[in-house]
N, C-alpha and C positions, 0 to 999 in steps of 0.2 A: 795355660786355659783359655787368657782373654786374648789373646793370640788367633786363637781359634775362632772364636767368636767374632772378631772383628775380619779374620777371613771368609767366613760363612756369610758375615752382611756384606762386604764389600764384592764377591761373585754375585748375589744378588741383585746389587746396583750395577753390573756391569752387564748383568742381561738385560734390564730394562730397555728396549728401542728406542724412546727419547734421548738415553745418553750414546746413543750406538756412535763411535768416533771420537768420542768427546776426549780430550787428553786428561791423562791422570796423573796429580801430582802428592804424593805420599810422603809426609814430614814422619821422619825416624825421629821422634822428639826426645826430650829428658836427657840429651848426648853428654850434658855435665854432671849426670849422676852415674858411679860405678856400675849399677847394677841394670843398666836401659841395653837392651839389644841394641848390637851396631846394626849400620844401614843394612849391610850387606846379610845379617842375618833376619833382618825383618825381612828383605825382600825373599830370601828363600821361605821363612816360616810364612809369609800370604802368596810367594807362588806366583812370582810376579814376572817374572821370567819367561812364562807360558801366556802371558796378554799379549795377542797376537793382532788383536781388533781398531788398535791408536796408540799412538804415541804415551809411552809414560816414563815417569822418570821418579826417583827417589834420592831425598834428600836429608841429611842429615841436618840436624840441627837441634837448639835449644830456645825455647820460648822465654826462660826465665834472661839468657844472656843475650838473645835474639841471633847468636852466631847461625847462620844456614839460611834465616828465613829470607834476607832480602835474594839470598843466588835462588831459593826456592821459585818467589814472587818472578823473577828475571826471567825463569826456564819458562815458566808457563804463559807471560804476556808476549814471550817472543816466537813459543810454538802455537799462539793462538794467533798474534797477528801474521806469521807464516801459515797458517791455514785459510787465514782468510784473505790474504792475498791471492793464495793458490784458485781460489775462486772466479 
């Protein structure tokens, strides 16, 4: 049920004109817990594969153990830098 609410909020944000083309990073958090949705399940639940108007990435992570956080932030920084360099 919570995933549906997140999906609706995400789609509202993505429709905002001021956020048009802004890269999207989704952290699939709590991967250290057995009941957590895997990153591919989060991707499917949020219909991320249907997002075509911007670059996006999903990163499995655990905020508790910090696994995956650096990888996600590295992707975001590289993506923003590449976008700025292309201007």
